[in-house]
C-alpha positions in Angstrom: 38.9 26.4 -23.5 37.2 23.7 -25.6 34.3 24.6 -27.8 31.4 22.2 -28.2 29.2 22.1 -31.3 26.2 23.1 -29.1 28.0 26.4 -28.4 28.7 27.1 -32.1 26.3 28.6 -34.7 23.5 26.3 -35.7 24.1 24.5 -39.1 21.5 25.2 -41.8 21.5 21.6 -43.1 22.9 19.4 -40.4 23.0 16.3 -42.5 26.1 17.7 -44.4 28.0 18.5 -41.2 29.9 21.5 -39.9 32.9 21.0 -42.3 30.7 21.4 -45.4 29.1 24.5 -43.8 32.6 25.9 -43.2 33.5 25.3 -46.8 30.4 27.2 -47.9 31.2 30.1 -45.6 34.8 30.1 -47.0 33.4 30.1 -50.6 31.4 33.2 -49.7 34.6 35.1 -48.9 36.3 34.4 -52.3 36.4 37.5 -54.4 37.3 36.0 -57.8 34.1 34.7 -59.5 35.9 31.9 -61.4 37.6 30.7 -58.3 34.3 30.9 -56.4 32.5 28.8 -59.1 35.3 26.3 -58.9 35.0 26.2 -55.1 31.2 25.7 -55.3 31.7 22.8 -57.7 34.2 21.2 -55.3 31.7 21.5 -52.5 28.9 19.8 -54.5 31.4 17.1 -55.5 32.2 16.5 -51.8 28.5 16.4 -51.0 28.0 13.7 -53.6 31.0 11.8 -52.1 29.4 12.0 -48.7 26.0 10.6 -50.0 26.7 8.3 -53.0 23.2 6.9 -52.7 21.9 10.3 -54.0 23.1 9.3 -57.5 20.2 6.8 -57.7 17.7 9.6 -57.4 16.5 11.5 -60.4 17.8 15.1 -60.7 20.1 14.6 -57.7 22.6 17.3 -58.9 19.9 19.9 -59.0 18.9 19.1 -55.4 22.6 19.4 -54.3 22.9 22.9 -55.9 19.6 23.9 -54.1 21.2 22.7 -50.9 24.3 24.7 -51.5 22.2 27.9 -52.1 20.3 27.2 -48.9 23.5 26.6 -46.8 24.8 30.0 -48.1 21.5 31.7 -47.1 21.1 32.5 -50.8 24.1 34.8 -50.7 26.5 32.8 -52.9 26.9 34.7 -56.2 28.0 32.0 -58.6 27.0 30.6 -62.0 24.6 27.9 -61.0 24.2 25.1 -63.6 20.5 24.9 -62.6 17.7 27.3 -61.6 18.0 27.0 -57.8 15.2 27.3 -55.3 14.4 30.9 -54.3 14.3 32.0 -50.7 10.7 33.1 -50.9 9.7 29.7 -52.3 11.4 27.7 -49.6 8.8 28.2 -47.0 5.8 28.3 -49.3 2.9 26.1 -48.2 0.6 24.4 -50.8 -2.9 25.6 -51.2 -5.3 23.9 -48.8 -7.5 21.2 -50.3 -11.1 21.8 -49.5 -13.1 18.6 -49.0 -16.8 18.5 -49.5 -17.9 17.2 -46.1 -21.1 15.1 -46.5 -23.1 13.6 -43.7 -22.8 9.9 -43.5 -25.6 7.9 -41.9 -23.4 5.0 -40.7 -19.7 5.9 -40.7 -18.5 2.3 -40.6 -20.0 1.7 -44.1 -18.7 4.9 -45.7 -20.0 7.3 -48.3 -19.3 5.0 -51.3 -21.5 2.2 -49.9 -24.2 4.8 -49.3 -24.0 5.9 -53.0 -23.9 2.3 -54.3 -27.1 1.5 -52.3 -28.8 4.5 -53.8 -27.8 3.4 -57.2 -28.9 -0.2 -56.6 -32.3 1.1 -55.5 -32.7 2.8 -58.9 -32.1 -0.5 -60.8 -35.2 -2.2 -62.3 -36.3 -5.3 -60.5 -34.6 -8.5 -61.8 -31.6 -10.8 -61.4 -29.0 -8.1 -61.9 -30.4 -6.0 -59.1 -30.8 -8.9 -56.8 -27.1 -9.9 -57.4 -26.0 -6.4 -56.8 -28.0 -6.0 -53.6 -26.6 -9.3 -52.2 -23.0 -8.2 -53.1 -23.6 -5.0 -51.2 -25.2 -6.7 -48.2 -22.3 -9.2 -47.9 -19.8 -6.3 -48.2 -21.7 -4.4 -45.5 -21.6 -7.4 -43.2 -17.8 -7.7 -43.8 -17.3 -4.0 -43.0 -19.3 -4.4 -39.7 -17.3 -7.5 -38.9 -14.0 -5.6 -39.2 -15.0 -3.3 -36.4 -16.9 -5.8 -34.3 -15.6 -9.4 -34.2 -18.7 -10.7 -32.7 -21.4 -12.5 -34.7 -23.2 -10.0 -36.9 -27.0 -10.6 -37.3 -28.1 -10.5 -41.0 -31.3 -8.7 -39.8 -29.1 -5.7 -38.9 -27.6 -5.5 -42.4 -31.1 -5.9 -44.0 -32.4 -3.1 -41.7 -29.5 -0.8 -42.7 -30.1 -1.5 -46.4 -33.8 -0.7 -45.9 -33.0 2.7 -44.2 -30.3 3.6 -46.7 -32.5 2.9 -49.7 -35.6 4.7 -48.1 -37.5 1.4 -48.2 -36.7 0.5 -51.9 -34.6 -2.5 -50.9 -36.2 -5.1 -48.7 -34.5 -8.4 -47.9 -36.3 -11.1 -45.9 -34.0 -12.9 -43.3 -36.1 -16.1 -43.9 -35.2 -16.3 -47.6 -31.9 -14.5 -47.8 -28.7 -15.6 -46.1 -25.4 -13.7 -46.0 -21.9 -15.2 -45.9 -20.3 -16.0 -42.6 -17.0 -14.3 -41.8 -14.5 -15.2 -39.2 -11.2 -13.9 -38.0 -8.2 -15.9 -39.3 -5.5 -15.9 -36.7 -2.0 -16.0 -38.2 0.2 -18.7 -36.7 3.0 -17.3 -34.6 6.5 -18.4 -35.3 8.7 -19.4 -32.4 11.5 -17.1 -33.6 14.0 -19.9 -33.9 15.3 -20.8 -37.3 15.5 -24.4 -38.3 18.9 -25.5 -39.4 19.2 -27.0 -42.8 20.5 -30.5 -43.0 
């Protein structure tokens, strides 16, 4: 009766294939330590031959010896040239990163814009503050335009600035104009290549 791979024992690292797994299992049965070390080195050399692109990676040999230890279920007793990964470290998960969740008034602007507006509101009156406020207002308009392609009214931006700054920043739509933005449509190519003459 013919045996299919699906009926055989599952391979630990399938990218190396069943033959390498058989070589590792054979290496486990060798009693002489020197011969076992030589067999393990031959297996790693074969793994390099199978994936020559690994040579471009930094510390690729260390990775291969780690893979050999994993394929042997950490039972291969040889003189490893590197400190290989331990079984308990294999499944370790990194510590979760806790993010400080802050309430954002208008999510489409983001928290950074909110902080920049608060900082601009603290600036003393003058040209520098006016330039910063106009830069922020234009950037806010661009952010809204990214989520809504329709024409954005400057009054909406000025109103949002007023609310963000708790009334410290007031822009008059009669005297202040923001830039106009439009969607630039990329020209589509026909897919046909022109022949060179």
